[in-house]
One Martini backbone bead per residue (centre of mass of N, CA, C, O) as a GRO file, in nm:
protein
  126
    1MET     BB    1   3.783   1.181  -2.359
    2ARG     BB    2   3.775   0.881  -2.276
    3TYR     BB    3   3.724   0.940  -1.967
    4SER     BB    4   3.458   1.091  -2.003
    5ILE     BB    5   3.294   0.858  -2.122
    6GLY     BB    6   3.340   0.660  -1.893
    7ALA     BB    7   3.214   0.834  -1.668
    8LEU     BB    8   2.933   0.856  -1.801
    9LEU     BB    9   2.871   0.552  -1.807
   10LEU     BB   10   2.888   0.512  -1.498
   11LEU     BB   11   2.669   0.713  -1.422
   12LEU     BB   12   2.434   0.580  -1.582
   13ALA     BB   13   2.457   0.294  -1.446
   14GLY     BB   14   2.382   0.423  -1.147
   15CYS     BB   15   2.104   0.482  -1.231
   16ALA     BB   16   1.778   0.495  -1.150
   17PHE     BB   17   1.488   0.336  -1.276
   18ASP     BB   18   1.146   0.412  -1.345
   19VAL     BB   19   0.967   0.145  -1.462
   20ILE     BB   20   0.747   0.096  -1.230
   21HIS     BB   21   0.413   0.196  -1.190
   22LEU     BB   22   0.179   0.292  -0.989
   23LYS     BB   23  -0.148   0.300  -0.950
   24GLN     BB   24  -0.267   0.641  -0.900
   25VAL     BB   25  -0.500   0.819  -0.690
   26PRO     BB   26  -0.630   1.074  -0.568
   27ALA     BB   27  -0.682   1.133  -0.205
   28HIS     BB   28  -0.924   1.209   0.043
   29PHE     BB   29  -0.857   1.238   0.381
   30GLU     BB   30  -1.056   1.124   0.665
   31ALA     BB   31  -1.050   1.132   0.980
   32ALA     BB   32  -1.114   0.914   1.269
   33ALA     BB   33  -1.253   1.027   1.536
   34GLY     BB   34  -1.260   0.792   1.782
   35SER     BB   35  -1.219   0.519   1.666
   36THR     BB   36  -1.312   0.158   1.752
   37GLU     BB   37  -1.250   0.000   1.496
   38THR     BB   38  -1.166  -0.348   1.528
   39TRP     BB   39  -0.939  -0.613   1.403
   40VAL     BB   40  -0.856  -0.952   1.302
   41LEU     BB   41  -0.658  -1.143   1.116
   42GLY     BB   42  -0.742  -1.480   1.003
   43GLY     BB   43  -0.521  -1.465   0.759
   44ASN     BB   44  -0.312  -1.497   0.524
   45THR     BB   45  -0.262  -1.211   0.293
   46ARG     BB   46  -0.295  -1.128  -0.052
   47ILE     BB   47  -0.266  -0.825  -0.245
   48PRO     BB   48  -0.327  -0.754  -0.555
   49LEU     BB   49  -0.173  -0.581  -0.827
   50GLU     BB   50  -0.142  -0.447  -1.127
   51ARG     BB   51   0.124  -0.314  -1.013
   52GLY     BB   52   0.326  -0.474  -0.839
   53TYR     BB   53   0.349  -0.498  -0.471
   54ALA     BB   54   0.251  -0.636  -0.158
   55THR     BB   55   0.243  -0.692   0.151
   56PRO     BB   56   0.194  -0.946   0.336
   57LEU     BB   57  -0.063  -1.037   0.542
   58ARG     BB   58  -0.081  -1.117   0.883
   59GLN     BB   59  -0.179  -1.325   1.094
   60GLY     BB   60  -0.305  -1.154   1.390
   61THR     BB   61  -0.346  -0.874   1.306
   62ALA     BB   62  -0.416  -0.554   1.415
   63TRP     BB   63  -0.694  -0.338   1.328
   64HIS     BB   64  -0.759   0.019   1.261
   65ARG     BB   65  -0.954   0.285   1.219
   66VAL     BB   66  -0.845   0.611   1.062
   67GLY     BB   67  -1.045   0.635   0.803
   68ARG     BB   68  -1.137   0.805   0.486
   69ILE     BB   69  -1.220   0.742   0.152
   70GLU     BB   70  -1.392   0.718  -0.132
   71GLN     BB   71  -1.335   0.396  -0.154
   72GLY     BB   72  -1.299   0.379   0.180
   73ASP     BB   73  -1.176   0.228   0.451
   74VAL     BB   74  -0.906   0.297   0.678
   75PHE     BB   75  -0.631   0.081   0.774
   76ARG     BB   76  -0.421   0.004   1.064
   77THR     BB   77  -0.102  -0.127   1.174
   78LYS     BB   78   0.146  -0.226   1.440
   79ASP     BB   79   0.244  -0.539   1.358
   80GLN     BB   80   0.328  -0.415   1.069
   81VAL     BB   81   0.478  -0.346   0.772
   82VAL     BB   82   0.324  -0.157   0.509
   83THR     BB   83   0.368  -0.213   0.155
   84VAL     BB   84   0.435  -0.080  -0.167
   85GLU     BB   85   0.580  -0.207  -0.487
   86ALA     BB   86   0.806  -0.107  -0.737
   87SER     BB   87   1.043   0.112  -0.795
   88ASN     BB   88   0.907   0.183  -0.527
   89VAL     BB   89   0.853   0.253  -0.182
   90HIS     BB   90   0.537   0.240   0.005
   91GLU     BB   91   0.343   0.343   0.230
   92ALA     BB   92   0.059   0.151   0.377
   93GLU     BB   93  -0.306   0.128   0.372
   94LEU     BB   94  -0.593  -0.025   0.420
   95VAL     BB   95  -0.876  -0.081   0.194
   96LEU     BB   96  -1.227  -0.101   0.273
   97LYS     BB   97  -1.536  -0.279   0.159
   98GLY     BB   98  -1.613  -0.422   0.404
   99ASN     BB   99  -1.453  -0.741   0.328
  100LEU     BB  100  -1.308  -0.575   0.095
  101ALA     BB  101  -1.009  -0.547  -0.062
  102ILE     BB  102  -0.937  -0.254  -0.278
  103GLY     BB  103  -0.660  -0.145  -0.134
  104PHE     BB  104  -0.438   0.147  -0.102
  105TYR     BB  105  -0.317   0.386   0.115
  106LEU     BB  106  -0.092   0.669   0.055
  107PRO     BB  107   0.003   0.900   0.285
  108VAL     BB  108   0.241   1.057   0.151
  109GLU     BB  109   0.091   1.088  -0.139
  110ARG     BB  110  -0.225   1.086  -0.131
  111THR     BB  111  -0.312   0.788  -0.239
  112PHE     BB  112  -0.457   0.536  -0.455
  113THR     BB  113  -0.431   0.171  -0.483
  114PRO     BB  114  -0.546  -0.089  -0.654
  115ALA     BB  115  -0.683  -0.383  -0.660
  116ASP     BB  116  -0.600  -0.696  -0.868
  117PRO     BB  117  -0.817  -0.810  -0.733
  118PRO     BB  118  -1.023  -0.804  -0.508
  119ARG     BB  119  -1.018  -0.907  -0.152
  120GLU     BB  120  -1.104  -1.113   0.084
  121ILE     BB  121  -1.131  -1.066   0.445
  122PRO     BB  122  -1.030  -1.236   0.728
  123ARG     BB  123  -1.232  -1.135   1.008
  124THR     BB  124  -1.218  -1.031   1.358
  125PRO     BB  125  -1.356  -0.899   1.604
  126ARG     BB  126  -1.227  -0.698   1.899
   0.00000   0.00000   0.00000
């Protein structure tokens, strides 16, 4: 009996707990067929989230428009891996409304997580 309780305690100690959840809203993604809208990030930028955190975006990365969701235009870069993280790590794509980063689209989950607060993006057309 004593060994069973010890084994159970070890098992519970090894379980990961999902303590921090990202705020996520379902998002309908519409691909941008043949979009040529591209730009380069003009400075290192951090996009704050209500909960969790996002990868800092690096100056000089090239971004291209891949689609749209209700909240804004969705941009992807091949120059760095972009993620948002809370208790789990999620692949992320930047969502802009004009020059304002309003959050991230999570393509695997098909959801949107908002920036808090939105942040202006220094960008140069390419």
